MISE-835783 format. One record per residue: y, x, z of N, C-alpha, C in turn; residue in one letter. Coordinates in steps of 0.1 Angstrom, whole numbers, padded with zeros to 4 digits, always signed. Example, Ala and Ser with C-alpha at 12.3 -4.5 7.8 and 13.67 -1.06 7.14 Angstrom:
// MISE-835783
-0057+0132+0078-0045+0123+0078-0033+0132+0078a -0022+0128+0071-0011+0137+0071+0000+0129+0079s 
END
This chain:
// MISE-835783
+0025-0180+0241+0012-0183+0236+0006-0171+0229m -0007-0168+0230-0013-0157+0222-0027-0162+0218s -0032-0156+0207-0045-0160+0202-0056-0153+0211p -0068-0159+0212-0079-0154+0219-0090-0150+0210t -0100-0143+0215-0111-0140+0206-0119-0153+0202v -0118-0163+0211-0125-0176+0207-0118-0182+0196d -0104-0181+0195-0097-0186+0184-0101-0179+0171d -0103-0166+0172-0107-0158+0160-0121-0161+0156i -0130-0164+0166-0144-0168+0162-0144-0181+0155r -0135-0190+0160-0134-0204+0153-0129-0202+0139a -0119-0193+0138-0114-0190+0124-0125-0185+0115a -0133-0176+0120-0144-0171+0112-0153-0182+0107a -0156-0192+0115-0164-0203+0111-0157-0211+0100g -0144-0213+0100-0137-0220+0090-0137-0212+0077r -0136-0199+0078-0135-0191+0066-0149-0188+0059l -0160-0190+0067-0173-0186+0061-0176-0193+0048a -0179-0186+0038-0182-0191+0025-0170-0193+0016g -0158-0192+0022-0146-0194+0014-0138-0181+0011h -0140-0171+0020-0134-0158+0017-0145-0148+0017v -0143-0136+0011-0154-0126+0010-0155-0118+0023i -0167-0117+0028-0169-0107+0039-0170-0093+0033e -0159-0087+0032-0158-0075+0024-0165-0063+0031t -0170-0054+0023-0178-0042+0029-0169-0033+0037p -0175-0027+0047-0168-0017+0055-0177-0005+0055c -0173+0005+0047-0182+0016+0043-0177+0030+0048l -0186+0039+0051-0181+0052+0055-0177+0060+0043p -0167+0069+0045-0162+0078+0034-0164+0092+0038s -0175+0098+0033-0178+0111+0037-0167+0121+0033r -0162+0120+0021-0152+0129+0016-0139+0128+0024t -0134+0116+0026-0122+0115+0034-0124+0119+0048l -0136+0117+0054-0139+0121+0067-0138+0136+0068g -0144+0143+0058-0143+0158+0058-0129+0163+0057e -0121+0157+0049-0107+0161+0048-0099+0158+0061l -0102+0147+0067-0094+0143+0079-0100+0149+0092a -0112+0154+0092-0118+0159+0104-0123+0149+0114g -0127+0137+0109-0132+0126+0117-0141+0118+0108c -0147+0108+0114-0155+0098+0107-0146+0087+0102n -0146+0084+0089-0137+0074+0084-0145+0062+0078v -0141+0050+0082-0148+0038+0077-0137+0029+0070f -0139+0025+0057-0130+0018+0050-0134+0003+0048l -0125-0006+0052-0127-0020+0051-0120-0024+0038k -0127-0029+0028-0122-0031+0014-0117-0045+0013f -0106-0048+0019-0100-0061+0018-0093-0063+0004e -0091-0052-0003-0086-0053-0017-0097-0059-0026n -0109-0062-0021-0119-0068-0029-0119-0083-0028h -0110-0089-0019-0108-0103-0019-0104-0109-0032q -0106-0122-0035-0103-0127-0048-0089-0125-0052f -0079-0126-0042-0065-0124-0045-0061-0109-0042t -0071-0101-0039-0069-0086-0037-0062-0084-0024a -0063-0092-0014-0055-0090-0001-0062-0098+0010s -0060-0092+0022-0065-0099+0034-0058-0112+0037f -0046-0114+0031-0038-0125+0035-0045-0139+0033k -0055-0139+0025-0062-0152+0023-0068-0157+0036e -0072-0148+0045-0078-0152+0058-0069-0161+0066r -0057-0156+0069-0048-0163+0077-0043-0176+0071g -0040-0175+0057-0036-0186+0050-0046-0198+0051a -0058-0195+0048-0069-0205+0048-0071-0211+0062l -0071-0202+0072-0073-0208+0086-0062-0217+0089n -0050-0215+0085-0039-0224+0088-0040-0237+0079k -0043-0236+0066-0043-0247+0058-0055-0256+0061i -0066-0250+0065-0078-0258+0069-0076-0267+0080a -0066-0265+0089-0063-0273+0100-0052-0283+0099q -0047-0285+0086-0037-0295+0084-0042-0309+0085l -0033-0318+0089-0037-0332+0089-0037-0338+0075t -0043-0349+0073-0042-0355+0059-0028-0357+0054p -0019-0361+0064-0005-0364+0060+0002-0351+0056d -0001-0340+0063+0005-0327+0060+0000-0322+0047e -0013-0324+0044-0019-0320+0031-0012-0327+0020r -0009-0340+0021-0004-0348+0011+0011-0344+0008a +0018-0340+0018+0032-0336+0016+0033-0322+0010r +0024-0313+0014+0023-0300+0008+0027-0289+0018g +0026-0277+0013+0029-0265+0021+0039-0256+0014v +0046-0248+0023+0055-0238+0017+0053-0225+0024l +0054-0214+0017+0052-0201+0022+0063-0192+0017a +0067-0182+0025+0076-0172+0021+0068-0159+0021v +0069-0151+0009+0061-0140+0008+0066-0130-0002s +0064-0117+0000+0067-0107-0010+0056-0107-0021a +0044-0114-0018+0034-0115-0029+0020-0118-0024g +0015-0111-0015+0001-0112-0011-0002-0125-0004n +0006-0128+0006+0005-0141+0013+0007-0153+0004h +0017-0151-0006+0019-0161-0016+0007-0164-0024a +0000-0154-0028-0013-0157-0036-0023-0163-0027q -0025-0159-0015-0035-0165-0006-0032-0179-0004g -0020-0183-0001-0016-0197+0001-0018-0205-0011v -0013-0200-0023-0014-0207-0035-0028-0209-0039a -0037-0199-0038-0051-0200-0042-0058-0211-0034y -0057-0210-0021-0065-0219-0013-0059-0233-0013h -0046-0234-0015-0039-0247-0016-0044-0254-0029a -0045-0247-0040-0049-0252-0052-0064-0256-0051e -0072-0248-0044-0086-0251-0043-0089-0264-0035r -0079-0266-0025-0081-0278-0017-0072-0290-0021l -0066-0288-0033-0058-0299-0038-0045-0302-0031g -0039-0292-0025-0026-0293-0017-0015-0287-0025i -0004-0295-0027+0008-0289-0034+0014-0277-0026p +0018-0267-0033+0023-0255-0027+0036-0250-0033a +0046-0247-0025+0058-0241-0030+0059-0227-0023t +0062-0217-0031+0063-0203-0026+0076-0197-0029i +0083-0193-0019+0096-0186-0020+0094-0171-0019v +0098-0164-0029+0096-0149-0030+0109-0142-0033m +0111-0130-0028+0123-0122-0032+0124-0120-0047p +0136-0119-0052+0138-0118-0066+0131-0105-0072r +0130-0095-0064+0124-0083-0069+0109-0081-0065f +0103-0092-0061+0088-0091-0058+0081-0086-0071a +0071-0078-0069+0063-0072-0080+0059-0083-0090p +0061-0081-0103+0059-0091-0113+0044-0095-0113a +0035-0086-0110+0020-0089-0110+0018-0100-0099v +0025-0099-0088+0022-0108-0077+0029-0122-0080k +0041-0122-0086+0047-0134-0090+0039-0142-0100v +0034-0135-0110+0027-0142-0121+0013-0147-0116e +0007-0140-0107-0006-0145-0102-0004-0157-0093r +0007-0157-0086+0010-0168-0077+0012-0181-0086t +0020-0179-0096+0022-0191-0105+0009-0195-0112r +0000-0185-0114-0012-0188-0121-0021-0197-0112g -0019-0197-0099-0027-0206-0090-0020-0220-0089f -0010-0222-0097-0005-0236-0097+0007-0238-0088g +0011-0228-0081+0022-0230-0071+0036-0230-0078a +0045-0237-0072+0059-0237-0076+0066-0225-0070t +0070-0215-0078+0076-0203-0073+0091-0204-0073v +0098-0201-0062+0112-0200-0061+0116-0186-0058v +0124-0179-0066+0128-0165-0064+0142-0165-0058l +0143-0159-0046+0155-0160-0038+0158-0147-0030e +0169-0141-0032+0174-0130-0024+0167-0117-0028g +0172-0106-0022+0167-0093-0026+0156-0088-0016d +0155-0094-0004+0145-0090+0005+0137-0102+0010t +0126-0098+0018+0118-0109+0024+0127-0118+0033f +0136-0112+0041+0144-0119+0050+0153-0129+0043d +0158-0125+0031+0167-0134+0024+0158-0146+0019d +0146-0143+0014+0137-0154+0010+0133-0163+0021a +0131-0157+0033+0127-0165+0045+0138-0175+0048r +0150-0172+0048+0161-0181+0051+0161-0193+0042r +0159-0190+0029+0158-0201+0019+0146-0210+0021r +0134-0203+0024+0122-0211+0026+0123-0220+0038g +0129-0216+0049+0130-0224+0061+0138-0237+0057l +0149-0234+0050+0157-0246+0046+0150-0256+0037a +0142-0250+0027+0135-0259+0018+0124-0267+0025l +0117-0260+0034+0107-0267+0042+0112-0279+0050a +0124-0277+0056+0130-0287+0064+0135-0299+0055a +0141-0295+0043+0146-0305+0034+0135-0314+0028e +0123-0308+0025+0113-0316+0018+0101-0320+0027r +0102-0317+0040+0091-0321+0049+0078-0313+0047g +0079-0301+0042+0067-0293+0039+0062-0285+0052l +0050-0283+0053+0044-0275+0064+0046-0260+0060t +0053-0253+0069+0054-0239+0067+0042-0231+0070m +0037-0223+0061+0026-0214+0064+0032-0200+0065v +0035-0196+0077+0042-0184+0080+0032-0172+0077h +0038-0161+0071+0029-0150+0067+0024-0142+0080p +0030-0143+0091+0025-0136+0103+0028-0142+0116y +0039-0150+0118+0043-0155+0131+0038-0169+0133d +0024-0170+0134+0017-0182+0135+0004-0179+0141d +0000-0187+0152-0012-0184+0159-0024-0186+0150l -0025-0196+0142-0036-0198+0133-0037-0187+0122e -0026-0182+0117-0026-0171+0108-0031-0158+0114v -0026-0156+0126-0030-0144+0133-0045-0144+0136i -0050-0156+0140-0064-0157+0143-0073-0155+0130a -0068-0159+0119-0075-0157+0106-0075-0142+0103g -0064-0135+0105-0064-0121+0102-0074-0113+0111q -0075-0118+0124-0083-0112+0134-0098-0112+0130g -0102-0120+0121-0116-0120+0117-0120-0107+0110t -0110-0099+0105-0113-0086+0100-0119-0077+0111i -0113-0078+0123-0117-0070+0134-0131-0073+0138g -0135-0086+0139-0148-0090+0142-0158-0084+0132l -0155-0085+0119-0164-0080+0108-0166-0065+0109e -0155-0058+0111-0156-0043+0111-0165-0038+0122m -0163-0044+0134-0172-0039+0146-0186-0044+0144l -0188-0055+0137-0202-0059+0134-0208-0050+0124a -0201-0046+0114-0206-0038+0103-0207-0023+0107q -0198-0018+0115-0198-0004+0119-0194-0003+0134q -0204-0006+0143-0202-0007+0157-0196+0006+0163p -0198+0017+0157-0193+0030+0162-0178+0032+0161q -0171+0023+0154-0157+0025+0153-0150+0024+0167i -0142+0034+0170-0135+0035+0183-0120+0035+0181d -0115+0036+0168-0101+0037+0166-0098+0029+0153t -0088+0020+0154-0083+0013+0142-0069+0018+0139f -0067+0020+0126-0053+0024+0121-0049+0012+0111i -0039+0005+0115-0036-0008+0108-0021-0008+0103v -0019-0012+0091-0006-0014+0085+0001-0025+0093a +0014-0023+0095+0023-0033+0102+0035-0036+0094v +0037-0049+0091+0049-0054+0085+0055-0064+0095g +0051-0076+0094+0055-0086+0104+0046-0086+0117g +0034-0080+0115+0026-0078+0127+0014-0088+0128g +0012-0097+0119+0001-0106+0120-0013-0100+0120g -0015-0090+0111-0028-0083+0109-0032-0076+0121l -0023-0067+0126-0026-0059+0138-0027-0067+0150i -0020-0078+0152-0021-0087+0163-0035-0093+0164s -0040-0098+0152-0053-0104+0152-0064-0094+0154g -0063-0082+0147-0073-0072+0148-0074-0067+0162v -0062-0064+0168-0062-0059+0182-0068-0069+0192a -0065-0082+0190-0071-0092+0199-0086-0092+0198t -0091-0092+0186-0106-0092+0184-0112-0080+0189a -0107-0068+0186-0113-0055+0189-0113-0053+0204a -0102-0056+0211-0101-0054+0225-0111-0063+0233r -0113-0075+0228-0122-0084+0234-0136-0079+0234a -0140-0073+0222-0153-0068+0220-0155-0054+0226l -0145-0046+0226-0146-0033+0231-0132-0029+0237r -0131-0031+0250-0118-0029+0257-0112-0015+0255p -0120-0005+0254-0115+0008+0253-0111+0013+0239g -0112+0004+0229-0108+0008+0216-0093+0012+0215v -0090+0021+0206-0076+0025+0203-0071+0018+0191e -0060+0012+0192-0053+0005+0181-0040+0012+0178i -0039+0017+0165-0027+0024+0161-0021+0016+0149i -0008+0013+0151-0001+0007+0140+0007+0017+0131g +0009+0013+0119+0016+0022+0110+0027+0014+0102v +0039+0020+0101+0049+0015+0093+0055+0026+0084q +0062+0022+0073+0069+0031+0065+0082+0035+0072t +0087+0047+0070+0099+0052+0076+0111+0043+0071e +0110+0036+0060+0121+0028+0055+0121+0014+0061r +0111+0010+0068+0111-0003+0075+0104-0002+0088f +0111+0004+0098+0105+0008+0111+0107-0002+0122p +0108-0015+0119+0113-0025+0129+0104-0025+0141a +0091-0026+0139+0081-0027+0151+0080-0013+0157v +0081-0002+0150+0082+0011+0156+0094+0012+0165w +0105+0007+0161+0117+0007+0169+0114+0000+0182n +0108-0012+0181+0105-0020+0194+0096-0012+0203a +0086-0005+0197+0076+0002+0206+0082+0015+0212a +0092+0021+0205+0097+0034+0209+0112+0033+0215h +0117+0021+0215+0131+0019+0220+0141+0026+0211g +0139+0026+0198+0148+0032+0189+0156+0021+0181e +0165+0026+0173+0173+0017+0165+0175+0022+0150q +0164+0027+0145+0165+0032+0131+0167+0020+0122r +0176+0022+0112+0179+0012+0102+0168+0011+0092e +0167-0002+0086+0158-0004+0075+0165-0001+0062c +0157+0003+0052+0163+0006+0039+0162-0007+0030a +0165-0005+0017+0164-0017+0008+0151-0019+0002q +0143-0008+0000+0130-0009-0007+0121+0002-0003a +0108-0001-0005+0097+0009-0003+0086+0006-0012t +0078+0017-0015+0066+0015-0023+0056+0006-0016i +0057+0005-0003+0048-0004+0005+0055-0017+0007a +0058-0024-0004+0066-0037-0003+0059-0047+0005d +0046-0047+0007+0039-0057+0014+0042-0056+0029g +0048-0045+0034+0051-0044+0048+0066-0041+0050i +0074-0045+0040+0089-0043+0040+0095-0054+0047a +0094-0055+0061+0099-0066+0069+0109-0060+0079v +0121-0066+0078+0131-0062+0088+0131-0069+0101k +0125-0081+0101+0125-0089+0113+0110-0093+0116s +0103-0086+0124+0089-0090+0127+0089-0102+0136p +0077-0107+0139+0076-0120+0145+0079-0121+0160g +0083-0132+0164+0086-0135+0178+0072-0135+0186a +0062-0140+0179+0048-0140+0185+0042-0126+0185l +0044-0119+0173+0036-0107+0171+0041-0095+0179t +0054-0094+0180+0059-0082+0187+0054-0081+0202v +0055-0091+0210+0049-0090+0223+0034-0087+0223p +0027-0092+0214+0013-0089+0213+0011-0075+0209l +0019-0069+0200+0017-0055+0197+0021-0046+0209i +0031-0049+0216+0035-0041+0227+0025-0042+0238l +0017-0053+0239+0007-0054+0249-0006-0048+0245e -0010-0049+0232-0024-0046+0228-0025-0034+0219r -0014-0028+0215-0015-0017+0205-0011-0004+0213v -0018+0006+0210-0016+0019+0218-0003+0026+0213n -0001+0026+0200+0011+0034+0195+0014+0029+0181d +0026+0033+0177+0031+0030+0163+0034+0044+0157m +0030+0046+0144+0033+0058+0137+0041+0054+0125l +0049+0064+0119+0056+0062+0107+0051+0072+0096l +0052+0068+0084+0048+0076+0072+0059+0075+0062v +0060+0086+0054+0070+0086+0043+0065+0081+0030s +0074+0079+0021+0070+0074+0008+0060+0084+0001e +0063+0097+0003+0054+0107-0003+0040+0107+0003g +0039+0104+0017+0026+0103+0023+0019+0091+0017d +0026+0080+0015+0019+0068+0009+0014+0071-0005i +0022+0077-0013+0018+0080-0027+0006+0089-0027e +0006+0099-0018-0006+0108-0018-0019+0100-0014q -0017+0091-0004-0029+0083+0000-0034+0074-0011a -0025+0067-0018-0029+0059-0030-0037+0067-0039i -0032+0079-0042-0039+0088-0052-0053+0092-0047l -0053+0096-0034-0066+0100-0028-0077+0089-0029m -0073+0077-0026-0082+0065-0026-0087+0063-0041l -0077+0065-0050-0081+0063-0064-0091+0073-0069l -0088+0086-0065-0096+0097-0070-0109+0098-0063e -0109+0096-0049-0121+0099-0041-0130+0086-0040i -0123+0075-0037-0131+0063-0035-0132+0054-0048e -0124+0058-0058-0124+0050-0071-0120+0035-0068k -0110+0034-0059-0105+0020-0055-0090+0020-0056t -0084+0009-0061-0070+0008-0063-0064+0000-0051v -0054+0006-0045-0047-0001-0034-0032+0000-0037v -0025-0010-0031-0010-0010-0032-0005-0001-0020e +0008+0000-0019+0014+0009-0009+0010+0005+0005g +0011-0008+0008+0007-0012+0022-0008-0009+0025a -0016-0010+0015-0030-0007+0016-0034+0007+0019g -0024+0016+0017-0027+0030+0018-0020+0037+0030a -0012+0029+0038-0005+0035+0049-0014+0040+0060v -0025+0033+0062-0035+0037+0072-0040+0051+0069g -0044+0054+0057-0049+0067+0053-0038+0077+0054l -0026+0073+0050-0014+0082+0050-0012+0087+0064a -0013+0078+0074-0011+0082+0088-0022+0091+0093a -0034+0088+0089-0046+0096+0093-0044+0110+0088l -0040+0112+0075-0039+0125+0070-0027+0132+0075m -0016+0125+0079-0004+0131+0084-0007+0136+0099k -0015+0129+0106-0017+0132+0120-0032+0135+0123h -0038+0144+0115-0052+0147+0116-0056+0151+0130r -0048+0159+0136-0052+0164+0150-0053+0153+0160e -0046+0143+0158-0046+0132+0168-0060+0124+0167r -0066+0124+0155-0078+0116+0153-0090+0124+0151f -0089+0137+0154-0101+0146+0152-0113+0142+0160a -0124+0141+0153-0137+0137+0159-0139+0123+0163g -0129+0114+0159-0130+0100+0163-0137+0092+0151r -0141+0080+0154-0146+0071+0144-0135+0061+0140n -0129+0063+0129-0117+0056+0125-0119+0045+0115v -0115+0033+0118-0116+0022+0108-0102+0020+0102g -0102+0021+0088-0090+0018+0080-0092+0005+0072l -0081-0003+0072-0082-0015+0064-0074-0013+0051i -0081-0014+0040-0074-0013+0027-0069-0027+0024l -0058-0031+0030-0054-0045+0031-0049-0051+0018c -0046-0044+0008-0042-0050-0005-0043-0041-0017g -0046-0047-0028-0047-0039-0040-0038-0044-0052g -0028-0051-0049-0019-0056-0059-0007-0047-0062n -0009-0038-0071+0001-0028-0074+0004-0029-0089i +0017-0027-0092+0021-0028-0106+0014-0016-0114e +0008-0019-0125+0002-0008-0133+0012+0004-0136p +0024+0001-0139+0034+0011-0143+0037+0020-0130l +0038+0013-0119+0040+0021-0106+0028+0030-0103v +0016+0025-0105+0004+0033-0103+0004+0045-0113l +0008+0042-0125+0008+0053-0135+0018+0064-0131a +0029+0060-0126+0039+0070-0121+0034+0077-0109e +0028+0071-0100+0022+0077-0088+0012+0088-0093i +0003+0084-0102-0007+0094-0107+0000+0106-0113i +0010+0104-0121+0017+0115-0128+0024+0124-0117e +0031+0118-0108+0038+0126-0097+0027+0133-0089r +0016+0127-0086+0006+0134-0079+0000+0146-0087g -0001+0145-0100-0005+0156-0108+0004+0167-0107m +0017+0164-0107+0027+0175-0105+0026+0182-0092v +0025+0174-0081+0024+0180-0068+0012+0189-0067r +0001+0185-0073-0012+0193-0072-0012+0204-0082s -0002+0205-0091-0002+0216-0100-0010+0213-0113g -0015+0201-0115-0023+0198-0127-0014+0194-0138r -0001+0192-0136+0009+0189-0146+0021+0197-0143l +0026+0205-0152+0037+0215-0149+0046+0215-0161a +0059+0217-0158+0069+0219-0168+0073+0234-0168r +0072+0240-0180+0075+0254-0181+0087+0256-0190l +0095+0266-0188+0106+0269-0196+0104+0284-0202r +0105+0285-0215+0103+0298-0221+0115+0302-0230l +0119+0314-0230+0129+0320-0238+0122+0327-0250d +0123+0323-0262+0116+0329-0273+0125+0333-0285v +0121+0341-0293+0128+0345-0305+0128+0333-0315r +0140+0330-0320+0141+0319-0329+0138+0323-0344d +0125+0325-0346+0121+0329-0359+0109+0320-0364v +0106+0319-0377+0095+0310-0381+0082+0315-0375p +0075+0305-0370+0062+0307-0364+0061+0310-0349g +0073+0312-0343+0074+0315-0329+0068+0303-0320a +0072+0291-0324+0067+0279-0317+0052+0278-0318l +0047+0280-0330+0032+0279-0332+0025+0290-0325a +0031+0302-0324+0024+0313-0317+0024+0310-0302d +0035+0304-0296+0035+0301-0282+0024+0290-0279m +0024+0280-0288+0014+0269-0286+0000+0274-0287a -0003+0283-0296-0016+0289-0297-0020+0296-0284t -0011+0304-0279-0013+0312-0267-0016+0303-0255l -0008+0292-0254-0011+0283-0243-0025+0277-0244l -0029+0273-0256-0042+0268-0258-0053+0278-0254g -0051+0290-0258-0061+0301-0254-0061+0303-0239q -0050+0300-0232-0050+0301-0218-0055+0289-0210l -0059+0279-0218-0065+0267-0212-0055+0256-0208g -0042+0257-0213-0032+0247-0210-0031+0237-0221a -0032+0225-0218-0031+0214-0228-0017+0209-0229n -0010+0210-0240+0004+0206-0241+0005+0191-0241i +0014+0186-0232+0016+0171-0231+0029+0167-0239d +0039+0175-0237+0052+0173-0245+0059+0186-0246e +0068+0186-0256+0075+0199-0259+0089+0196-0264i +0099+0204-0260+0113+0203-0264+0118+0216-0269q +0123+0217-0281+0128+0230-0287+0143+0229-0287h +0150+0237-0280+0164+0236-0278+0172+0248-0284q +0181+0246-0293+0189+0257-0299+0204+0256-0294r +0209+0244-0296+0224+0242-0294+0228+0242-0280a +0221+0235-0271+0225+0233-0257+0219+0244-0248f +0223+0256-0251+0218+0267-0243+0228+0279-0244t +0228+0287-0233+0237+0299-0233+0231+0311-0239s +0218+0310-0244+0212+0321-0249+0219+0326-0262l +0216+0338-0266+0222+0343-0279+0216+0335-0290s +0223+0336-0302+0220+0327-0313+0206+0330-0319v +0200+0342-0317+0187+0345-0322+0176+0341-0313e +0179+0334-0302+0169+0330-0292+0169+0315-0292r +0158+0309-0287+0157+0295-0285+0150+0292-0272a +0154+0281-0266+0148+0277-0253+0138+0266-0255l +0126+0268-0250+0115+0258-0252+0111+0253-0238i +0111+0240-0236+0105+0234-0224+0092+0227-0228e +0082+0230-0221+0069+0224-0224+0062+0219-0212v +0056+0207-0213+0049+0201-0202+0034+0203-0205v +0026+0209-0196+0012+0212-0198+0003+0207-0187v -0009+0203-0191-0019+0200-0182-0027+0213-0178h -0029+0215-0165-0035+0227-0161-0046+0223-0151t -0053+0234-0145-0063+0231-0136-0058+0232-0121r -0045+0235-0119-0040+0236-0106-0030+0247-0105g -0025+0249-0093-0014+0259-0090-0018+0273-0094a -0030+0277-0091-0034+0290-0094-0035+0293-0109a -0039+0282-0116-0040+0283-0131-0026+0285-0137h -0016+0278-0131-0002+0279-0136+0003+0293-0134i +0000+0299-0122+0005+0313-0120-0002+0322-0130e -0015+0320-0133-0022+0328-0143-0015+0327-0157a -0012+0315-0160-0005+0312-0173+0008+0319-0174i +0016+0318-0164+0029+0325-0164+0028+0340-0165l +0018+0346-0158+0016+0360-0159+0012+0364-0173a +0003+0356-0179-0002+0360-0192+0009+0359-0203a +0018+0348-0201+0029+0347-0210+0039+0359-0209l +0041+0364-0197+0049+0375-0195+0043+0388-0202c +0030+0389-0200+0023+0401-0206+0025+0401-0222e +0026+0388-0227+0027+0387-0242+0042+0387-0246h +0051+0391-0237+0065+0393-0241+0074+0381-0239g +0069+0370-0234+0077+0358-0232+0084+0358-0218y +0096+0354-0217+0103+0351-0204+0100+0337-0201r +0092+0335-0191+0087+0321-0187+0089+0319-0172a +0092+0306-0169+0092+0302-0155+0088+0287-0154e +0083+0284-0142+0080+0270-0139+0092+0263-0134r +0096+0251-0139+0107+0244-0135+0104+0230-0130i +0091+0227-0129+0087+0214-0123+0072+0212-0123g 
END
């Protein structure tokens, strides 16, 4: 069985007024950087900050009175959990959510905040899934699967309908793939409305299950990824055939690609996305030549990222761009040497973030000291100018990070 565009249109009717019809807006700056026209679908603006609400509500809205009374169960790394919990609470339906033990705390707490009973089980989504299936059978609960369900797929497909209505010129979709529910629904809707559209799926190199199926490979999955929302080792029995039939290709991106895309969206679009929400842009920037001149639709599918993770990504991005650098200097160990060095750095436009003054743990002679300093700069060229100026003033200096 497979969903049809009529199923997706029916889902759109059920969702109307209950989920946000999020904006789909052009990004001039990202388009210039990528060499194509870029349109961003801001699903991170949903109430639970994820597209998962769509499929969850479409499934829940079709439950019988008896099924509603007994309750629902979902297995999720976080976003599907929130979507099910939120709409179940809104409709007065008991909800039990099974999540991996290492699911992001922000997602766990928000799920509990919607009144759901949260069960933490296993290290991965697949571990949690086994426990969830057992619990649903024991308690007679209706399983709301995060991706391998026709109603859930149809709900996610409403994004495709909206994007082509909002930006009819889109001729290419780049879509994050975990279990495959989102891309299955979007591909079904988009191909029905525009048969020649190109659909490209993206996975992280650490969880390439659907990429393996599309390319006949057997790459192993890792234990974790920054794109935890698509960290799925076993994609759906319904979704994989749909993807092989309706998706043109699958691409892979690295952790570094994803971090860079998160930072680009934060800096350029002033919008916060989680790892899974950034993989589409990551693939676009990694494969610019493939999409040159096209009208590309990207789905920012989620915005639930741990603040500390986001802070670390920002800092690492600053290092990569040269706006944060660690310098090592060999100086005379005399009174005022540290102050002189700091004054010079200030005159050169470098703002000191942290400093370490080392005497004992060094092979330098006893009258010398080793100083490591982290400075904010204007970029790589500025760092080189600072190093050159330090050398001119008699310091032996090098960049070490």
